[in-house]
C-alpha positions in Angstrom: 8.5 -6.3 22.1 7.8 -3.0 20.3 4.1 -2.5 20.0 1.9 -2.3 18.1 3.1 -5.6 16.6 1.2 -7.8 14.1 1.8 -11.1 12.5 0.3 -11.1 9.0 0.1 -13.4 6.0 0.7 -11.2 3.0 0.8 -11.9 -0.7 4.4 -12.0 -1.7 4.1 -9.4 -4.4 2.9 -6.9 -1.7 5.3 -7.6 1.2 7.3 -4.4 0.7 4.3 -2.2 0.0 2.3 -3.4 3.0 5.2 -3.5 5.5 6.4 0.0 4.4 2.8 1.4 4.8 2.4 -0.2 8.3 5.8 1.0 9.5 5.5 4.5 8.1 8.4 4.1 5.6 8.3 6.4 2.6 10.2 6.5 -0.7 13.1 8.9 -0.9 12.4 12.2 -2.6 14.9 13.1 -5.3 15.7 16.8 -5.5 16.9 18.6 -8.6 17.3 22.2 -9.6 15.5 22.4 -12.9 17.6 25.4 -14.0 20.9 23.6 -13.6 22.7 22.9 -16.8 23.4 19.4 -15.7 20.1 17.5 -16.0 21.4 14.0 -15.8 19.5 12.0 -13.2 20.7 9.4 -10.7 22.6 6.5 -12.2 20.8 4.0 -10.0 17.5 3.4 -8.3 17.4 5.4 -5.1 16.7 3.0 -2.3 13.5 3.1 -0.4 14.1 4.1 3.2 14.5 0.8 4.9 13.0 -0.1 8.2 15.4 -1.9 10.6 15.5 -5.6 10.3 14.0 -6.2 13.7 10.9 -4.3 12.7 10.1 -6.5 9.8 10.8 -10.2 10.1 9.9 -12.5 7.2 9.3 -16.1 8.5 10.2 -18.9 6.0 7.1 -20.6 4.7 8.6 -22.4 1.6 7.9 -25.9 2.9 4.2 -25.4 3.5 1.9 -27.2 1.1 -1.8 -27.2 0.5 -4.5 -25.6 -1.7 -5.3 -22.7 0.6 -3.8 -19.4 -0.5 -2.4 -18.7 2.9 0.0 -21.6 2.2 0.8 -20.8 -1.5 2.1 -17.5 -2.7 1.9 -15.8 0.7 4.7 -14.7 3.1 4.4 -14.7 6.9 5.6 -11.4 8.5 6.1 -10.1 12.0 5.9 -6.3 12.0 6.9 -4.4 15.1 6.4 -0.8 16.0 3.7 -0.2 13.5 2.1 3.2 13.0 -1.2 1.7 11.7 -2.9 -1.7 12.0 -3.6 -3.9 9.0 -7.3 -2.8 9.2 -6.3 0.8 8.5 -4.7 0.0 5.2 -6.7 0.9 2.0 -8.9 -2.0 0.7 -6.5 -2.5 -2.3 -3.9 -3.5 0.3 -6.1 -5.3 2.8 -7.4 -7.6 0.0 -3.8 -9.0 -0.2 -3.8 -10.1 3.5 -5.2 -13.5 4.3 -4.7 -13.4 8.1 -3.5 -11.0 10.8 -3.0 -11.3 14.5 -2.0 -8.9 17.3 1.2 -9.9 19.0 2.6 -8.4 22.2 5.1 -10.8 23.8 8.3 -12.5 22.6 9.3 -15.8 24.1 12.8 -17.3 23.7 14.6 -20.3 25.0 18.3 -20.1 25.9 20.8 -22.8 27.0 19.3 -23.5 30.4 15.8 -23.6 28.9 16.6 -26.5 26.7 14.7 -29.7 27.6 12.3 -27.9 29.9 9.3 -30.1 30.2 10.4 -32.1 27.2 8.7 -35.5 27.0 9.0 -38.7 25.1 5.7 -38.4 23.3 6.5 -34.8 22.3 9.9 -35.8 21.0 8.4 -38.6 19.0 5.9 -36.2 17.4 8.7 -33.7 16.7 10.8 -36.3 14.9 7.9 -37.1 12.7 8.1 -33.5 11.3 11.6 -34.3 10.0 13.4 -32.2 12.6 17.0 -33.0 13.6 17.7 -34.4 17.1 19.0 -31.1 18.3 16.0 -29.3 16.9 13.6 -31.7 18.6 14.5 -30.5 22.1 14.3 -26.9 21.1 10.9 -27.4 19.4 9.3 -29.0 22.4 10.9 -26.5 24.8 9.7 -23.4 23.0 6.2 -24.8 22.6 6.0 -25.7 26.3 7.5 -22.4 27.5 5.2 -20.4 25.3 2.1 -22.3 26.4 3.0 -21.8 30.1 3.4 -18.0 29.5 0.2 -17.9 27.5 -1.7 -19.5 30.3 -0.3 -17.0 32.8 -1.4 -14.1 30.5 -4.9 -15.6 30.2 -5.2 -15.9 34.0 -4.1 -12.3 34.4 -6.7 -11.2 31.9 -9.5 -13.0 33.9 -9.9 -16.0 31.6 -12.6 -18.3 33.0 -12.3 -22.0 32.0 -16.0 -22.5 32.7 -17.3 -19.6 30.5 -14.6 -18.6 28.1 -13.8 -20.5 24.8 -10.4 -20.2 23.2 -9.2 -20.2 19.6 -5.5 -20.7 18.9 -4.0 -19.5 15.6 -0.4 -20.7 15.1 1.9 -19.9 12.2 3.7 -21.2 10.3 1.9 -24.5 10.0 4.6 -26.6 8.4 5.4 -28.5 11.7 1.7 -28.9 12.7 2.5 -26.6 15.7 -1.2 -25.5 16.1 -2.2 -28.9 17.7 1.0 -29.0 19.7 0.4 -25.6 21.2 -3.2 -26.6 22.0 -2.0 -29.8 23.8 0.8 -27.9 25.7 -1.7 -25.2 26.8 -4.1 -27.8 28.1 -1.3 -29.4 30.0 -0.2 -26.0 31.5 -3.7 -25.2 32.6 -4.2 -28.7 34.0 -1.1 -28.4 36.2 -1.8 -24.8 37.3 -5.4 -25.5 38.4 -4.7 -29.1 39.6 -7.5 -30.3 37.3 -8.3 -34.0 36.8 -9.8 -33.2 33.4 -7.4 -33.9 30.5 -8.7 -30.8 28.6 -9.7 -28.1 31.1 -9.7 -25.4 28.4 -12.6 -25.2 25.9 -11.4 -24.8 22.3 -13.2 -23.8 19.1 -12.7 -22.4 15.7 -15.9 -20.5 15.0 -15.8 -16.7 15.3 -19.3 -16.8 16.8 -18.3 -19.3 19.5 -14.9 -18.1 20.8 -14.4 -15.4 23.4 -10.6 -15.1 23.3 -8.0 -15.6 20.5 -4.4 -16.5 21.0 -2.0 -15.7 18.1 1.4 -17.4 17.9 4.1 -17.0 15.3 7.2 -19.1 15.6 10.2 -17.3 14.2 12.4 -20.3 14.7 12.8 -23.4 16.9 13.8 -21.1 19.8 11.7 -18.0 19.3 8.0 -17.3 19.3 5.9 -14.1 19.2 2.4 -14.2 20.6 -0.5 -12.2 21.9 -4.1 -12.5 23.1 -7.1 -10.7 21.7 -10.8 -10.7 22.4 -12.9 -12.3 19.7 -14.2 -8.8 18.6 -10.7 -7.4 18.4 -9.5 -10.4 16.3 -12.4 -10.9 14.0 -14.7 -7.8 13.8 -12.0 -5.2 14.1 -9.3 -6.9 12.2 -9.7 -10.1 10.1 -13.2 -9.3 8.9 -11.6 -6.3 7.2 -9.1 -8.4 5.2 -9.0 -10.7 2.2 -12.4 -11.2 0.5 -14.0 -8.8 2.9 -11.8 -6.0 1.5 -12.2 -7.1 -2.1 -15.9 -6.2 -1.8 -14.8 -2.6 -0.8 -12.9 -2.2 -4.1 -15.9 -1.1 -6.1 -15.6 -0.8 -9.8 -18.6 -0.3 -12.1 -17.3 -0.7 -15.7 -18.8 1.0 -18.7 -19.2 0.1 -22.4 -16.1 1.2 -24.2 -18.1 2.6 -27.2 -21.2 4.2 -25.6 -19.8 5.0 -22.1 -23.0 3.6 -20.5 -22.9 1.6 -17.3 -22.8 -2.1 -18.0 -24.3 -3.6 -14.9 -26.9 -1.1 -13.7 -30.3 -0.1 -15.0 -30.1 3.4 -13.5 -27.4 6.1 -13.7 -24.7 5.6 -11.1 -23.3 8.4 -9.1 -20.3 10.2 -10.5 -18.2 9.1 -7.5 -18.5 5.4 -8.3 -15.1 4.4 -9.7 -15.2 3.5 -13.4 -11.9 1.5 -13.4 -9.4 -0.1 -11.1 -7.0 2.7 -12.1 -9.1 5.1 -9.9 -7.4 3.6 -6.8 -3.9 4.4 -8.0 -4.4 8.2 -8.1 -6.8 8.0 -5.1 -3.9 6.6 -3.0 -1.6 9.3 -4.2 -3.8 12.0 -2.9 -4.6 10.2 0.4 -0.9 10.5 1.3 -0.8 13.0 4.2 2.9 13.6 3.7 2.4 14.6 0.1 -0.6 16.8 1.0 1.4 18.5 3.7 4.2 19.0 1.2 1.9 20.7 -1.2 0.4 22.8 1.6 3.9 23.9 2.5 4.7 25.0 -1.0 1.5 27.0 -1.3 2.1 28.7 2.0 -1.1 27.1 3.5 -0.6 26.5 7.2 -2.3 23.5 8.7 -2.5 19.9 7.8 -3.1 19.5 4.0 -5.4 16.6 4.5 -7.9 18.9 6.2 -8.1 21.2 3.1 -7.6 18.9 0.1 -9.9 20.9 -2.1 -7.7 24.0 -1.5 -4.3 22.5 -2.2 -4.3 22.5 -6.0 -7.2 24.9 -6.8 -4.8 27.5 -8.2 -5.1 25.9 -11.6 -6.9 23.3 -13.7 -6.3 19.5 -13.9 -5.2 17.7 -17.0 -5.7 14.0 -17.4 -3.8 12.6 -20.4 -5.2 9.3 -21.8 -8.2 9.6 -19.6 -10.7 7.0 -20.9 -12.8 5.7 -19.2 -12.2 8.4 -16.6 -11.0 6.9 -13.3 -8.3 9.5 -12.8 -10.6 12.3 -14.0 -12.9 11.3 -11.2 -10.1 11.8 -8.6 -9.2 15.2 -10.0 -12.8 16.4 -10.0 -14.4 14.8 -7.0 -11.4 14.5 -4.6 -9.5 17.6 -5.5 -12.3 19.8 -6.9 -10.5 20.8 -10.1 -11.8 21.9 -13.4 -10.4 19.1 -15.6 -9.5 18.5 -19.2 -9.8 14.8 -20.0 -7.8 14.1 -23.2 -8.5 10.9 -25.0 -9.8 10.0 -28.4 -11.8 7.2 -26.8 -15.1 7.5 -25.0 -15.4 8.6 -21.4 -17.8 6.9 -19.0 -21.1 8.8 -19.2 -21.2 9.5 -15.5 -17.8 11.2 -15.8 -18.6 13.0 -19.1 -21.6 14.7 -17.6 -19.7 16.3 -14.7 -19.8 20.1 -15.0 -16.1 20.4 -14.2 -15.0 18.0 -17.0 -14.1 19.0 -20.6 -13.5 16.0 -22.8 -11.1 16.7 -25.7 -11.5 13.7 -28.1 -8.2 13.9 -29.9 -4.7 12.3 -30.0 -2.2 13.9 -27.7 0.0 15.6 -30.4 -2.8 16.7 -32.7 -3.8 20.3 -33.4 -7.3 19.7 -31.8 -5.6 18.4 -28.6 -3.3 21.4 -28.4 -6.0 23.9 -29.0 -8.4 22.1 -26.6 -5.8 21.9 -23.8 -4.8 25.6 -24.3 -8.4 26.7 -23.4 -8.1 25.5 -19.7 -4.6 26.9 -18.8 -3.0 27.3 -16.4 -2.7 23.8 -15.0 -1.8 23.0 -11.4 -2.1 19.2 -11.8 -1.1 17.0 -14.8 -1.6 13.2 -14.6 -1.3 10.3 -17.0 -2.1 6.6 -16.7 -2.0 5.8 -20.4 -0.7 2.5 -21.6 2.6 2.6 -23.5 5.4 0.0 -23.1 8.0 2.8 -23.3 7.1 5.2 -20.5 9.8 7.7 -21.1 8.6 8.1 -24.7 5.2 8.9 -23.3 6.6 11.5 -21.0 8.5 12.9 -23.9 5.2 13.2 -25.9 3.5 14.9 -23.0 6.3 17.4 -22.6 6.4 18.2 -26.3 2.6 18.8 -26.3 2.9 21.2 -23.3 5.6 23.1 -25.2 3.3 23.3 -28.2 0.5 24.7 -26.0 3.0 27.3 -24.6 4.0 28.3 -28.1 0.3 28.6 -29.2 -0.4 30.9 -26.2 2.6 33.0 -27.0 1.8 33.3 -30.7 -1.8 34.3 -30.1 -0.8 37.0 -27.6 -2.6 35.1 -24.8 -1.0 36.2 -21.5 -2.2 33.1 -19.6 0.5 31.0 -18.1 0.7 27.3 -19.1 1.2 26.0 -15.6 1.1 27.5 -12.1 3.3 26.7 -9.1 3.4 24.4 -7.3 2.7 22.0 -10.2 1.9 18.4 -9.3 2.5 15.7 -11.9 1.7 12.0 -11.6 2.7 9.6 -14.3 2.4 5.8 -14.4 5.4 4.0 -15.7 4.3 0.7 -17.4 7.1 -1.6 -18.1 7.0 -4.5 -20.6 8.4 -7.2 -18.4 7.7 -8.4 -14.9 11.0 -9.8 -13.8 12.7 -7.8 -11.0 15.9 -7.3 -13.0 14.0 -5.9 -16.0 11.9 -3.6 -13.8 15.0 -2.3 -12.0 16.7 -1.6 -15.4 13.7 0.3 -16.7 13.4 2.3 -13.5 17.0 3.3 -13.9 16.4 4.4 -17.5 13.4 6.5 -16.3 15.4 8.1 -13.5 18.1 9.1 -16.0 15.6 10.7 -18.3 13.1 12.4 -15.9 15.2 15.4 -14.9 15.5 16.8 -18.4 11.7 16.6 -18.9 11.1 18.4 -15.6 13.6 21.0 -16.7 11.7 21.6 -20.0 8.4 21.8 -18.1 9.8 24.2 -15.6 10.9 26.6 -18.4 7.4 26.8 -20.1 6.4 29.9 -18.2 9.7 31.6 -18.8 10.1 32.3 -15.1 13.1 32.1 -12.7 14.5 29.2 -10.8 12.2 26.2 -10.3 12.9 23.4 -7.9 11.7 19.9 -8.4 11.3 17.0 -6.0 10.1 13.6 -7.3 9.9 10.0 -6.3 9.0 6.7 -7.9 6.4 4.8 -5.8 4.8 1.3 -6.0 1.1 1.9 -5.3 -1.1 -0.8 -4.1 -3.2 -0.7 -7.3 -0.1 -0.8 -9.5 0.7 -4.1 -11.1 4.0 -5.8 -10.4 5.5 -4.1 -13.5 4.1 -0.6 -12.9 5.5 2.3 -10.9 4.1 5.8 -10.4 6.2 9.0 -10.6 5.0 11.7 -8.3 6.6 15.1 -8.8 6.2 18.6 -7.4 7.7 21.6 -9.3 7.8 24.9 -7.4 9.5 28.2 -7.2 12.2 28.2 -4.5 10.7 31.0 -2.5 7.2 29.4 -2.3 8.0 27.0 0.5 7.2 28.0 4.1 9.5 26.8 6.8 7.1 25.0 9.1 3.5 23.8 9.3 1.4 24.7 12.3 
């Protein structure tokens, strides 16, 4: 099979996000010419680039029962040809994975393989799992054939029945196949080494005890994916970076909403400690190497953008609309190194407020105080907003109108400063009122229809020539099920360089 390949148990709400990240699939950029008279956007949601079906297999798990969360609310996936392992995902994604196993071989049974090594006892057990008669033979055959191949692989890797201890992880568990594979593997080993011992292989569950792990995922009654790993590869390098282990990496130290002081610490925390979960949304945006390279290209910076993140948007200031308590301001200041205006009538976290690069404008977005305060820090290279409003297009309309007011103020005062500088990066969170997929799709369609006209208005603020726009709607790992994030780059058409070195 195409390696690297992994079997994973992923929370169902994150299946698309996790599989796309591991397979290197990105959302489509939508391109518009902001100077065009026709500013009507797409009439439908542009599809995410889809990976081929053989790269992402979703194994049915609907019949599984039990209190463990790997049996309720989780989907079993087989992902082939991955560009990263589950352990390389950000912690906001890894916390949604309850298990992962490396797979390397695919075993199938075909016509002549039916009934291979089938036995009466095995058939009786199989029938107890509510399988049909024709499924019974296939079930026994695929388990026995897989077990035989696993034993050969173990022997080739130097497995020692005297010293090595094996753990077997089999999914899905709805047909109790874990014990069946264990029994079949013991029988395969017994025949191969002519052992008189019923159980020649030592089995255990403890990560501290086992030396080798076998992962098996049954796609159907005739197909299995499997692979072997050392205990260190399976636990220390993979599964001990998932689930609750990853949750501990998602650090958030909240502050008092009135005073801005840290709630749970007696001493002043570092300014880099996230003040809210929202921090991880914008952090993920600017960890995207594709986006960083795109910005580098637009600025004429040769070389991978990820290597010079602090240089990419330093041609202007940052503006964080609806900033309180300051999670996105932290990203703009600490990750991108931008002088930042944080606009919000509410309190900022003290450890954000004290940053030298932060100017807190405590005013409503459309107020005179806000317009004057934001005008002081122009031009802007980055404008972001994660404010809560059930009508996201109305929020973008208010931001656009406020930017136009700032531009008018600069013009009236004779200030020659530009409002924005190119390329301009904007990041807006769309927060929809309902969580059903149909409602979300409808709201995304409305947003896609409206966005081009706002980008056109923003592109005209400097009174310059043709400005190009590319944007996409992305579902970040820290977004809720009813949130999407719009990432846009506005640039003059002659800014782009043809190729990065």
